[in-house]
N, CA, C and O of each residue as an XYZ file, in Angstrom:
256
protein
N     126.474     63.638    127.842
C     125.470     63.289    126.970
C     124.864     64.759    127.087
O     123.736     65.139    127.404
N     126.021     65.451    126.717
C     125.213     67.076    126.603
C     124.467     67.199    125.087
O     123.466     67.877    124.854
N     125.041     66.561    124.343
C     124.030     66.502    123.094
C     122.531     66.023    122.940
O     121.779     66.281    122.000
N     122.185     65.066    124.376
C     121.054     64.808    124.420
C     120.048     66.127    124.787
O     118.858     65.826    124.884
N     120.282     67.090    124.931
C     119.533     68.514    125.669
C     119.107     69.152    124.431
O     118.197     69.980    124.487
N     119.814     68.783    123.007
C     119.261     69.498    122.003
C     118.120     68.688    121.167
O     117.495     69.063    120.175
N     118.075     67.922    121.614
C     116.529     67.207    121.483
C     115.393     66.985    122.363
O     114.616     66.031    122.334
N     115.394     67.735    122.952
C     114.259     68.013    124.257
C     113.101     68.830    123.341
O     113.213     69.934    122.808
N     112.085     68.014    123.341
C     111.160     69.075    122.649
C     110.237     69.906    123.569
O     109.853     69.597    124.697
N     110.060     70.615    123.120
C     109.452     72.325    123.705
C     108.810     72.873    122.690
O     109.084     72.915    121.491
N     107.278     73.592    123.753
C     106.597     73.939    122.445
C     107.064     74.542    121.937
O     108.258     74.702    122.186
N     106.361     75.368    120.757
C     106.780     76.375    120.109
C     106.181     78.018    120.799
O     104.965     77.971    120.982
N     106.714     79.177    121.130
C     106.260     79.994    121.799
C     104.850     80.355    120.444
O     104.798     80.341    119.214
N     103.709     80.704    121.798
C     102.190     81.100    121.447
C     102.693     82.597    121.531
O     103.717     83.213    121.827
N     100.877     82.932    120.929
C     100.781     84.694    120.873
C     101.059     85.461    122.576
O     101.629     86.527    122.807
N     100.478     84.557    123.511
C     101.094     84.926    124.610
C     102.661     85.365    125.022
O     103.074     86.443    125.449
N     103.255     84.323    124.778
C     104.774     84.112    124.669
C     105.220     85.466    123.642
O     106.278     86.042    123.893
N     104.508     85.850    122.687
C     105.228     86.602    121.728
C     105.144     88.186    122.467
O     106.049     89.020    122.433
N     103.569     88.372    123.253
C     103.346     89.124    124.122
C     103.754     89.693    125.125
O     103.533     90.861    125.447
N     104.538     88.699    125.827
C     104.760     88.955    126.854
C     106.511     88.945    126.812
O     107.063     89.232    127.875
N     106.988     88.771    126.163
C     108.388     88.532    126.073
C     109.216     90.036    125.350
O     109.496     90.158    124.158
N     109.420     90.816    126.177
C     109.909     91.882    125.606
C     110.869     91.643    124.242
O     111.388     90.536    124.099
N     111.124     92.839    123.112
C     111.896     92.350    122.336
C     111.726     91.292    121.093
O     112.241     91.174    119.982
N     110.608     90.491    121.954
C     110.322     88.992    120.926
C     109.529     90.070    119.909
O     108.950     91.094    120.275
N     109.652     89.587    118.590
C     108.631     89.925    117.562
C     108.831     89.103    116.602
O     109.919     88.710    116.183
N     107.621     88.783    116.179
C     107.193     87.951    114.411
C     107.019     88.782    113.618
O     106.172     89.670    113.720
N     107.984     88.593    112.472
C     108.470     88.911    111.467
C     107.218     88.888    110.272
O     106.271     88.156    110.557
N     107.173     89.317    109.514
C     106.242     89.022    107.715
C     107.376     88.134    107.910
O     107.215     87.178    108.669
N     108.105     88.245    107.540
C     109.002     86.504    106.758
C     108.888     85.788    107.682
O     108.704     84.679    107.182
N     108.876     85.672    108.997
C     107.966     84.472    110.180
C     106.739     83.890    109.462
O     106.801     82.678    109.257
N     105.744     84.467    109.083
C     104.668     84.284    109.181
C     104.688     83.688    107.337
O     103.783     82.994    106.875
N     105.609     84.037    106.725
C     105.652     83.674    105.458
C     106.493     81.941    105.607
O     106.155     80.976    104.921
N     107.108     81.929    106.190
C     107.905     80.941    105.825
C     106.840     80.031    106.590
O     106.355     79.061    106.009
N     106.380     80.444    108.271
C     105.674     79.271    108.615
C     104.425     78.321    107.833
O     104.152     77.131    107.677
N     103.948     79.484    107.509
C     102.581     78.920    107.211
C     102.284     78.103    105.528
O     101.203     77.585    105.250
N     103.248     78.134    104.754
C     103.270     76.896    103.706
C     104.262     75.341    104.708
O     104.151     74.161    104.376
N     105.099     75.833    105.845
C     105.638     74.659    106.411
C     104.893     74.113    107.223
O     105.405     73.190    107.858
N     103.218     74.507    107.560
C     102.428     73.902    108.275
C     101.749     72.996    107.203
O     101.658     71.774    107.327
N     101.340     73.617    106.275
C     100.713     72.772    104.997
C     101.564     71.334    104.517
O     101.158     70.248    104.102
N     102.647     71.763    104.727
C     103.829     70.634    104.468
C     104.204     69.856    105.186
O     104.505     68.804    104.623
N     104.380     69.874    106.526
C     104.338     68.952    107.691
C     102.988     68.258    107.281
O     103.061     67.164    106.722
N     101.789     68.811    107.517
C     100.976     68.408    107.360
C     100.791     67.136    106.228
O     100.201     66.149    106.667
N     101.170     67.093    105.048
C     101.240     66.566    103.902
C     101.707     65.583    104.267
O     101.190     64.472    104.150
N     102.928     65.874    104.850
C     104.069     64.664    105.001
C     103.549     63.936    106.201
O     104.166     62.872    106.255
N     102.628     64.031    107.265
C     102.221     63.284    108.234
C     101.379     62.266    107.698
O     101.382     61.044    107.847
N     100.280     63.445    106.695
C      99.339     62.432    105.706
C     100.104     61.155    105.362
O     100.003     60.091    105.973
N     100.816     61.375    104.397
C     101.871     60.611    103.437
C     102.286     59.305    104.111
O     102.210     58.158    103.670
N     102.778     59.784    105.372
C     103.685     58.823    106.127
C     102.525     57.907    106.573
O     102.760     56.733    106.289
N     101.108     58.141    107.311
C     100.250     57.400    107.791
C      99.108     56.729    106.641
O      98.342     55.916    107.158
N      98.932     56.940    105.344
C      98.409     56.336    104.639
C      99.735     54.952    103.983
O      99.468     53.991    103.262
N     100.911     55.284    104.475
C     102.276     54.611    104.062
C     102.358     53.528    105.110
O     103.054     52.553    104.825
N     101.776     53.553    106.231
C     101.960     53.097    107.609
C     100.533     51.784    107.400
O     100.430     50.704    107.982
N      99.566     52.425    106.329
C      98.095     51.751    106.818
C      98.155     50.774    105.209
O      97.237     50.042    104.840
N      98.996     50.920    104.711
C      99.506     49.832    103.402
C     100.094     48.857    103.592
O     101.322     48.836    103.677
N      99.338     47.823    103.702
C      99.806     46.113    104.148
C     101.339     45.720    103.458
O     102.054     44.877    104.001
N     101.784     46.478    102.116
C     102.442     46.057    101.034
C     103.357     46.869    101.083
O     104.227     46.588    100.258
N     103.681     48.184    101.951
C     104.878     48.981    102.353
C     105.756     48.537    101.684
O     105.204     47.724    100.943
N     106.929     48.561    101.446
C     108.582     47.924    100.763
C     109.586     47.943    102.033
O     110.359     47.091    102.470
N     109.224     49.433    102.505
C     110.219     49.524    103.555
C     109.747     49.305    105.385
O     109.106     50.054    106.123
N     110.283     48.177    105.603
C     109.821     47.561    106.445
C     110.003     48.302    107.845
O     109.259     48.033    108.788
N     111.069     49.291    107.945
C     111.646     50.078    108.733
C     111.054     51.337    109.205
O     111.545     52.022    110.102
N     109.936     51.623    108.539
C     109.090     52.821    108.402
C     107.397     52.187    108.913
O     106.450     52.914    109.214
N     107.392     50.807    108.894
C     106.110     50.656    108.756
C     106.418     50.101    110.549
O     107.407     49.502    110.970
N     105.237     50.539    111.292
C     105.217     50.371    112.679
C     104.479     48.489    113.054
O     104.360     48.092    114.214
C-alpha cells in the first residue's frame, strides 16, 4: 500500500517554515498562483455547502 502515502494530508508550509528552511523561496509566481486558487477553492466550498443544503439536490452521491 505504498500509494496510500501520497494521500497523507500535511499542512502547507507556513511563513516560519519558509524563513527557517535554507534555500526555500517563495516566488512572485507562487503568490500570483495561490491568491486566485484560494478564492477558487473558497467559492467551491461555498457551492458544495449550498448544494448539500438543497433538499432537492439531484446527485445523491454528493449529499450527506
